[in-house]
MDTraj code that builds the backbone (N, CA, C; nanometers):
import mdtraj as md
import numpy as np

residues = "MET GLU ARG ILE ASP GLU ILE HIS PRO GLY ILE ALA VAL ILE ILE LEU ASP GLU GLU ASN ARG VAL LEU LEU GLN LYS ARG ALA ASP VAL GLY LEU TRP GLY ILE PRO SER GLY HIS VAL GLU PRO GLY GLU THR VAL THR GLU ALA ALA VAL ARG GLU VAL GLN GLU GLU THR ASN LEU GLN ILE SER ILE LYS LYS LEU ILE GLY VAL TYR SER ASP PRO ALA SER GLN VAL PHE GLN TYR PRO ASP GLY LYS ASN VAL HIS PHE VAL THR THR CYS PHE LEU ALA GLU ILE VAL GLY GLY LYS LEU GLN CYS ASN SER PRO GLU SER LEU ALA VAL GLN PHE PHE HIS LYS ASP ALA LEU PRO ALA ASP LEU ILE LYS MET HIS PRO ARG TRP LEU ASP ASP ALA LEU ALA ASN VAL GLU SER SER PHE ILE ARG".split()
xyz = np.array([
    [0.0813, -0.1231, 0.0026],
    [-0.0026, 0.0053, -0.0045],
    [0.0960, 0.1294, -0.0014],
    [0.0411, 0.2339, -0.0712],
    [0.1053, 0.3522, -0.0746],
    [0.1113, 0.4128, 0.0742],
    [0.2079, 0.5097, 0.0953],
    [0.2129, 0.5880, 0.2042],
    [0.0838, 0.6771, 0.2072],
    [0.0264, 0.6876, 0.3125],
    [-0.0955, 0.7777, 0.3234],
    [-0.0621, 0.8845, 0.4288],
    [-0.0688, 1.0058, 0.3840],
    [-0.0338, 1.1193, 0.4641],
    [-0.1507, 1.1753, 0.5350],
    [-0.2722, 1.1773, 0.4792],
    [-0.3987, 1.2214, 0.5282],
    [-0.5131, 1.1577, 0.4785],
    [-0.6286, 1.1768, 0.5477],
    [-0.7502, 1.1062, 0.5083],
    [-0.8526, 1.2205, 0.4988],
    [-0.9338, 1.2379, 0.4011],
    [-1.0318, 1.3558, 0.3821],
    [-1.1717, 1.2908, 0.3592],
    [-1.2882, 1.3465, 0.4167],
    [-1.4039, 1.3296, 0.3657],
    [-1.4245, 1.4121, 0.2462],
    [-1.4850, 1.3425, 0.1305],
    [-1.4975, 1.4173, 0.0191],
    [-1.6311, 1.3953, -0.0535],
    [-1.6733, 1.4796, -0.1387],
    [-1.7876, 1.4675, -0.2301],
    [-1.7692, 1.4639, -0.3674],
    [-1.8471, 1.4088, -0.4485],
    [-1.8301, 1.4270, -0.5958],
    [-1.9881, 1.4268, -0.6421],
    [-2.0049, 1.5093, -0.7540],
    [-2.1346, 1.5212, -0.8096],
    [-2.1249, 1.5083, -0.9485],
    [-2.2192, 1.4124, -0.9965],
    [-2.2294, 1.3915, -1.1410],
    [-2.3536, 1.4524, -1.1881],
    [-2.3289, 1.5421, -1.2700],
    [-2.4381, 1.6276, -1.3466],
    [-2.4419, 1.5974, -1.4902],
    [-2.5606, 1.5526, -1.5341],
    [-2.5768, 1.5390, -1.6770],
    [-2.6824, 1.6468, -1.7323],
    [-2.6418, 1.6898, -1.8595],
    [-2.7234, 1.7838, -1.9209],
    [-2.8344, 1.7170, -1.9951],
    [-2.9246, 1.8108, -2.0784],
    [-3.0378, 1.7503, -2.1402],
    [-2.9852, 1.6551, -2.2563],
    [-2.8675, 1.6594, -2.2984],
    [-2.8123, 1.5712, -2.4052],
    [-2.7317, 1.4547, -2.3493],
    [-2.7529, 1.4334, -2.2095],
    [-2.6937, 1.3387, -2.1496],
    [-2.5370, 1.3409, -2.1423],
    [-2.4809, 1.4573, -2.1506],
    [-2.3361, 1.4707, -2.1412],
    [-2.3104, 1.5018, -2.0000],
    [-2.1812, 1.4757, -1.9728],
    [-2.1408, 1.4833, -1.8064],
    [-2.0539, 1.6096, -1.7885],
    [-2.0850, 1.6816, -1.6896],
    [-2.0123, 1.8001, -1.6519],
    [-1.8730, 1.7601, -1.5902],
    [-1.7601, 1.8089, -1.6518],
    [-1.6315, 1.7935, -1.5828],
    [-1.5650, 1.9296, -1.5638],
    [-1.4691, 1.9296, -1.4666],
    [-1.3934, 2.0539, -1.4406],
    [-1.2509, 2.0233, -1.4630],
    [-1.1822, 2.1051, -1.5147],
    [-1.0305, 2.0883, -1.5153],
    [-0.9717, 2.1565, -1.3880],
    [-0.9230, 2.0787, -1.3045],
    [-0.8734, 2.1271, -1.1670],
    [-0.7418, 2.1996, -1.1911],
    [-0.7236, 2.3083, -1.1229],
    [-0.6090, 2.3990, -1.1156],
    [-0.5028, 2.3239, -1.0458],
    [-0.5365, 2.2444, -0.9415],
    [-0.4275, 2.1972, -0.8460],
    [-0.3484, 2.0825, -0.9145],
    [-0.4101, 1.9942, -0.9946],
    [-0.3509, 1.8869, -1.0613],
    [-0.3536, 1.8913, -1.2146],
    [-0.4210, 1.9896, -1.2705],
    [-0.4252, 1.9987, -1.4209],
    [-0.4963, 1.8973, -1.5003],
    [-0.5734, 1.8252, -1.4249],
    [-0.6629, 1.7112, -1.4683],
    [-0.8069, 1.7416, -1.4897],
    [-0.8800, 1.6806, -1.5659],
    [-1.0278, 1.6841, -1.5791],
    [-1.0740, 1.5823, -1.4675],
    [-1.1858, 1.6254, -1.4230],
    [-1.2675, 1.5285, -1.3168],
    [-1.4055, 1.5819, -1.2960],
    [-1.4737, 1.4998, -1.2412],
    [-1.6081, 1.5198, -1.1924],
    [-1.6053, 1.6244, -1.0868],
    [-1.6930, 1.7400, -1.0777],
    [-1.6878, 1.8260, -0.9737],
    [-1.6822, 1.7538, -0.8467],
    [-1.5790, 1.8058, -0.7543],
    [-1.5704, 1.7380, -0.6331],
    [-1.4920, 1.8271, -0.5314],
    [-1.4996, 1.7804, -0.4191],
    [-1.4316, 1.8839, -0.3081],
    [-1.4404, 1.8144, -0.1705],
    [-1.3963, 1.8857, -0.0666],
    [-1.3867, 1.8274, 0.0681],
    [-1.5261, 1.8747, 0.1359],
    [-1.5513, 1.8040, 0.2444],
    [-1.6577, 1.8390, 0.3298],
    [-1.5994, 1.9191, 0.4407],
    [-1.6535, 2.0435, 0.4622],
    [-1.6067, 2.1260, 0.5538],
    [-1.6596, 2.0887, 0.6990],
    [-1.5861, 2.1398, 0.8151],
    [-1.6438, 2.1092, 0.9462],
    [-1.7832, 2.1708, 0.9669],
    [-1.8641, 2.0842, 1.0136],
    [-2.0067, 2.1370, 1.0401],
    [-2.1031, 2.1236, 0.9210],
    [-2.0520, 2.0628, 0.8204],
    [-2.1388, 2.0479, 0.6917],
    [-2.1793, 1.9176, 0.6670],
    [-2.2988, 1.8878, 0.6143],
    [-2.3333, 1.7650, 0.5630],
    [-2.2693, 1.7414, 0.4310],
    [-2.2732, 1.6015, 0.3952],
    [-2.2273, 1.5706, 0.2503],
    [-2.3110, 1.6436, 0.1419],
    [-2.4385, 1.6511, 0.1664],
    [-2.5232, 1.7080, 0.0658],
    [-2.5013, 1.8618, 0.0485],
    [-2.4821, 1.9197, 0.1695],
    [-2.4481, 2.0729, 0.1799],
    [-2.3236, 2.1029, 0.1138],
    [-2.2132, 2.0070, 0.1305],
    [-2.0860, 2.0142, 0.0646],
    [-2.1077, 2.0024, -0.0809],
    [-2.1865, 1.9144, -0.1377],
    [-2.1973, 1.8853, -0.2707],
    [-2.2658, 2.0175, -0.3476],
    [-2.3645, 2.0582, -0.2797],
    [-2.4311, 2.1955, -0.3326],
    [-2.3460, 2.3054, -0.3434],
    [-2.2615, 2.3286, -0.2216],
    [-2.1734, 2.4300, -0.2065],
    [-2.0567, 2.4277, -0.3250],
    [-1.9989, 2.2953, -0.3290],
    [-1.8802, 2.2865, -0.4290],
    [-1.9200, 2.3200, -0.5666],
    [-2.0392, 2.2732, -0.6025],
    [-2.0866, 2.2784, -0.7344],
    [-2.1097, 2.4249, -0.7675],
    [-2.1690, 2.4935, -0.6742],
    [-2.1924, 2.6423, -0.6827],
    [-2.0613, 2.7232, -0.6938],
    [-1.9697, 2.6841, -0.6141],
    [-1.8387, 2.7584, -0.6192],
    [-1.7611, 2.7286, -0.7442],
    [-1.7614, 2.6040, -0.8023],
    [-1.6806, 2.5684, -0.9001],
    [-1.7441, 2.6060, -1.0459],
    [-1.8742, 2.5952, -1.0483],
    [-1.9501, 2.6049, -1.1772],
    [-2.0580, 2.7251, -1.1902],
    [-2.0926, 2.7768, -1.0856],
    [-2.1988, 2.8895, -1.0800],
    [-2.3346, 2.8173, -1.0991],
    [-2.3406, 2.6801, -1.0904],
    [-2.4766, 2.6117, -1.1060],
    [-2.5334, 2.5908, -0.9685],
    [-2.6740, 2.5978, -0.9664],
    [-2.7428, 2.5519, -0.8474],
    [-2.7996, 2.4179, -0.8840],
    [-2.7834, 2.3172, -0.7895],
    [-2.8280, 2.1869, -0.8245],
    [-2.9222, 2.1440, -0.7062],
    [-2.9924, 2.0197, -0.7426],
    [-3.0669, 1.9485, -0.6454],
    [-3.0135, 1.8133, -0.6576],
    [-2.9921, 1.7422, -0.5387],
    [-2.9536, 1.6072, -0.5335],
    [-3.0587, 1.5162, -0.5699],
    [-3.0290, 1.4298, -0.6682],
    [-3.1322, 1.3234, -0.7061],
    [-3.1185, 1.1997, -0.6325],
    [-2.9901, 1.1487, -0.6301],
    [-2.9693, 1.0232, -0.5657],
    [-2.8283, 1.0054, -0.5177],
    [-2.8090, 0.9149, -0.4324],
    [-2.6668, 0.8661, -0.3973],
    [-2.6252, 0.7718, -0.4992],
    [-2.4968, 0.7822, -0.5524],
    [-2.4494, 0.6847, -0.6372],
    [-2.3675, 0.5878, -0.5616],
    [-2.2822, 0.6335, -0.4680],
    [-2.2071, 0.5411, -0.3873],
    [-2.1059, 0.6142, -0.3066],
    [-2.0553, 0.5328, -0.2137],
    [-1.9544, 0.5718, -0.1146],
    [-1.8278, 0.4928, -0.1545],
    [-1.7170, 0.5630, -0.1693],
    [-1.5895, 0.5141, -0.2256],
    [-1.4814, 0.5309, -0.1231],
    [-1.4219, 0.4280, -0.0814],
    [-1.3079, 0.4352, 0.0276],
    [-1.2041, 0.3536, 0.0059],
    [-1.2066, 0.2493, -0.1057],
    [-1.0976, 0.1576, -0.1251],
    [-0.9655, 0.2385, -0.1470],
    [-0.8720, 0.2089, -0.0570],
    [-0.7348, 0.2837, -0.0875],
    [-0.6756, 0.2484, -0.2162],
    [-0.7084, 0.1364, -0.2869],
    [-0.6510, 0.0998, -0.4129],
    [-0.7004, 0.1936, -0.5297],
    [-0.8124, 0.2688, -0.5004],
    [-0.8507, 0.3642, -0.5944],
    [-0.8785, 0.5071, -0.5527],
    [-0.8700, 0.5153, -0.4139],
    [-0.9025, 0.6423, -0.3518],
    [-0.7843, 0.7215, -0.2880],
    [-0.6651, 0.6710, -0.3196],
    [-0.5481, 0.7533, -0.2728],
    [-0.4982, 0.8392, -0.3915],
    [-0.4706, 0.9497, -0.3750],
    [-0.4482, 1.0399, -0.4851],
    [-0.3122, 1.1124, -0.4389],
    [-0.2187, 1.1239, -0.5336],
    [-0.0884, 1.1963, -0.4934],
    [-0.1074, 1.3400, -0.5683],
    [-0.0809, 1.4323, -0.4812],
    [-0.0746, 1.5756, -0.5241],
    [0.0609, 1.6079, -0.5739],
    [0.0758, 1.7103, -0.6530],
    [0.2085, 1.7425, -0.7081],
    [0.3210, 1.7717, -0.6001],
    [0.2750, 1.8069, -0.4761],
    [0.3657, 1.8210, -0.3724],
    [0.4135, 1.6910, -0.3186],
    [0.3824, 1.5793, -0.3602],
    [0.4098, 1.4408, -0.3116],
    [0.3246, 1.3860, -0.2101],
    [0.2251, 1.4712, -0.1514],
    [0.1466, 1.4203, -0.0465],
    [0.0367, 1.3192, -0.0944],
    [0.0242, 1.2072, -0.0393],
    [-0.0743, 1.1130, -0.0672],
    [-0.1965, 1.1225, 0.0266],
    [-0.3123, 1.1573, -0.0303],
    [-0.4197, 1.1781, 0.0400],
    [-0.5312, 1.0713, -0.0009],
    [-0.5842, 0.9938, 0.1154],
    [-0.6900, 0.8962, 0.1021],
    [-0.8297, 0.9743, 0.1233],
    [-0.9017, 0.9621, 0.0148],
    [-1.0432, 1.0270, 0.0129],
    [-1.1429, 0.9185, 0.0379],
    [-1.2325, 0.9436, 0.1304],
    [-1.3657, 0.8680, 0.1429],
    [-1.4602, 0.9530, 0.0831],
    [-1.5029, 0.9228, -0.0333],
    [-1.5988, 1.0125, -0.1262],
    [-1.7408, 0.9581, -0.1408],
    [-1.8202, 1.0609, -0.1042],
    [-1.9806, 1.0264, -0.1228],
    [-2.0088, 1.0927, -0.2545],
    [-2.0579, 1.0096, -0.3483],
    [-2.0800, 1.0607, -0.4828],
    [-2.2464, 1.0569, -0.5048],
    [-2.2824, 1.1718, -0.5621],
    [-2.4257, 1.1878, -0.5845],
    [-2.4346, 1.2187, -0.7373],
    [-2.5740, 1.1903, -0.7808],
    [-2.6223, 1.2387, -0.9067],
    [-2.7141, 1.3542, -0.8729],
    [-2.6954, 1.4551, -0.9598],
    [-2.7772, 1.5820, -0.9291],
    [-2.8314, 1.6472, -1.0609],
    [-2.9352, 1.7345, -1.0464],
    [-2.9755, 1.8093, -1.1574],
    [-2.9578, 1.9376, -1.1360],
    [-2.9495, 2.0130, -1.2458],
    [-2.9305, 2.1741, -1.2459],
    [-3.0710, 2.2254, -1.2345],
    [-3.0867, 2.3141, -1.1297],
    [-3.2097, 2.3899, -1.1096],
    [-3.1848, 2.5384, -1.1278],
    [-3.0608, 2.5785, -1.1442],
    [-3.0434, 2.7226, -1.1797],
    [-2.9061, 2.7687, -1.1930],
    [-2.8846, 2.8856, -1.2389],
    [-2.7495, 2.9361, -1.2598],
    [-2.7103, 2.9217, -1.4079],
    [-2.5865, 2.9738, -1.4398],
    [-2.5415, 2.9710, -1.5801],
    [-2.3945, 2.9061, -1.5758],
    [-2.3709, 2.8169, -1.6411],
    [-2.2314, 2.7418, -1.6408],
    [-2.1255, 2.8470, -1.6604],
    [-2.0301, 2.8613, -1.5782],
    [-1.9045, 2.9370, -1.5977],
    [-1.7908, 2.8906, -1.5030],
    [-1.6859, 2.9022, -1.5433],
    [-1.5725, 2.8728, -1.4487],
    [-1.5671, 2.9765, -1.3453],
    [-1.5982, 2.9474, -1.2204],
    [-1.6401, 3.0280, -1.1177],
    [-1.5260, 3.0374, -0.9999],
    [-1.4166, 2.9729, -1.0215],
    [-1.3270, 2.9645, -0.9053],
    [-1.1883, 2.9446, -0.9398],
    [-1.0960, 3.0064, -0.8647],
    [-0.9479, 2.9809, -0.9128],
    [-0.9052, 2.8403, -0.9033],
    [-0.9876, 2.7540, -0.8360],
    [-0.9651, 2.6103, -0.8248],
    [-0.9875, 2.5376, -0.9629],
    [-1.0562, 2.5944, -1.0545],
    [-1.0749, 2.5372, -1.1839],
    [-1.0158, 2.6102, -1.2975],
    [-0.9728, 2.5425, -1.4078],
    [-0.9197, 2.5968, -1.5222],
    [-1.0222, 2.6115, -1.6272],
    [-1.1202, 2.5271, -1.6174],
    [-1.2218, 2.5187, -1.7166],
    [-1.3409, 2.4268, -1.6640],
    [-1.4702, 2.4510, -1.7111],
    [-1.5872, 2.3485, -1.6840],
    [-1.6498, 2.3403, -1.8226],
    [-1.6817, 2.2079, -1.8420],
    [-1.7378, 2.1798, -1.9758],
    [-1.8124, 2.0562, -1.9669],
    [-1.9294, 2.0294, -2.0521],
    [-2.0007, 1.9176, -2.0697],
    [-1.9198, 1.8339, -2.1846],
    [-1.9253, 1.6942, -2.1465],
    [-1.8609, 1.5980, -2.2478],
    [-1.9509, 1.4707, -2.2657],
    [-1.9584, 1.4293, -2.3936],
    [-2.0272, 1.3015, -2.4176],
    [-1.9336, 1.1985, -2.3510],
    [-2.0201, 1.0944, -2.2988],
    [-1.9543, 0.9876, -2.2263],
    [-1.8555, 0.9053, -2.3063],
    [-1.8801, 0.9025, -2.4319],
    [-1.7790, 0.8385, -2.5220],
    [-1.6756, 0.9352, -2.5739],
    [-1.6604, 1.0562, -2.5278],
    [-1.5692, 1.1435, -2.5796],
    [-1.4958, 1.2274, -2.4630],
    [-1.4664, 1.1475, -2.3510],
    [-1.4214, 1.2118, -2.2342],
    [-1.2662, 1.2474, -2.2527],
    [-1.2179, 1.3297, -2.1950],
    [-1.0697, 1.3732, -2.2082],
    [-0.9811, 1.2584, -2.1532],
    [-0.8761, 1.2427, -2.2218],
    [-0.7747, 1.1414, -2.1692],
    [-0.7140, 1.1631, -2.0353],
    [-0.7009, 1.2939, -2.0048],
    [-0.6407, 1.3368, -1.8771],
    [-0.7257, 1.3439, -1.7645],
    [-0.8041, 1.2333, -1.7307],
    [-0.9146, 1.2377, -1.6402],
    [-0.8564, 1.1723, -1.5044],
    [-0.8918, 1.2370, -1.3858],
    [-0.8478, 1.1780, -1.2606],
    [-0.8890, 1.0310, -1.2470],
    [-0.7785, 0.9565, -1.1962],
    [-0.7982, 0.8066, -1.1949],
    [-0.9261, 0.7408, -1.1449],
    [-0.9794, 0.8001, -1.0363],
    [-1.0956, 0.7276, -0.9734],
    [-1.2233, 0.7665, -1.0427],
    [-1.2185, 0.8822, -1.1191],
    [-1.3489, 0.9307, -1.1658],
    [-1.4279, 0.8478, -1.2654],
    [-1.3556, 0.7691, -1.3535],
    [-1.4277, 0.6813, -1.4591],
    [-1.5198, 0.5734, -1.3833],
    [-1.4774, 0.5381, -1.2611],
    [-1.5485, 0.4285, -1.2021],
    [-1.6775, 0.5016, -1.1498],
    [-1.6701, 0.6298, -1.0903],
    [-1.7897, 0.6964, -1.0349],
    [-1.8888, 0.7107, -1.1523],
    [-1.8369, 0.7512, -1.2679],
    [-1.9237, 0.7891, -1.3868],
    [-1.9923, 0.6567, -1.4337],
    [-1.9160, 0.5526, -1.4388],
    [-1.9829, 0.4187, -1.4813],
    [-2.0866, 0.3723, -1.3809],
    [-2.0662, 0.3857, -1.2476],
    [-2.1782, 0.3538, -1.1538],
    [-2.2922, 0.4519, -1.1721],
    [-2.2666, 0.5663, -1.2063],
    [-2.3855, 0.6697, -1.2135],
    [-2.4589, 0.6294, -1.3315],
    [-2.3979, 0.5831, -1.4538],
    [-2.4663, 0.5588, -1.5680],
    [-2.5191, 0.4057, -1.5659],
    [-2.4949, 0.3334, -1.4702],
    [-2.5369, 0.2006, -1.4594],
    [-2.6942, 0.1902, -1.4329],
    [-2.7480, 0.2990, -1.3917],
    [-2.8930, 0.3202, -1.3785],
    [-2.9547, 0.2082, -1.2993],
    [-2.8912, 0.1848, -1.1752],
    [-2.9515, 0.0978, -1.0827],
    [-3.0122, 0.1683, -0.9585],
    [-3.1006, 0.0981, -0.8971],
    [-3.1688, 0.1604, -0.7791],
    [-3.0714, 0.1789, -0.6598],
    [-2.9886, 0.0643, -0.6256],
    [-2.9165, 0.0655, -0.5117],
    [-2.7921, 0.1426, -0.5282],
    [-2.7151, 0.1831, -0.4157],
    [-2.5942, 0.2631, -0.4246],
    [-2.4775, 0.1629, -0.4255],
    [-2.3632, 0.2013, -0.4505],
    [-2.2508, 0.1234, -0.4631],
    [-2.1676, 0.1587, -0.3366],
    [-2.1007, 0.0598, -0.2911],
    [-1.9997, 0.0797, -0.1661],
    [-1.8746, 0.0130, -0.2096],
    [-1.7839, 0.0895, -0.2457],
    [-1.6544, 0.0452, -0.3031],
    [-1.5281, 0.1024, -0.2339],
])
top = md.Topology()
chain = top.add_chain()
for i, resn in enumerate(residues, 1):
    res = top.add_residue(resn, chain, resSeq=i)
    for name in ("N", "CA", "C"):
        top.add_atom(name, md.element.get_by_symbol(name[0]), res)
traj = md.Trajectory(xyz[None], top)
């Protein structure tokens, strides 16, 4: 197992548009594309964190539709930052719908935000995000625990 320096509760939010394209953000911290995601702040619920992070990063207001899953397996949830720190994320992933706002890159944490067709995703995608997207698109009633 990799050295783990920290563990953080996180959220991720899968948002599909009317053409069934998925919203991705290009993160400034690692230069990779990924599903909008972030940390849960002290005193915040996971759903509050999800709504806040999407608003901060994309200028969109969302409504949570369902829980996709909870992801904690170190094999897929340890991420190395450019400074060499290995962070283990325990991520709660949601499916959400847009209820307001206009898409724009709204934060210094993002280089870009854009919708992509699922068969035309960028090659430079954060390693754990394809699993989350596959689970969201599986269209099953139950949630995943991985």
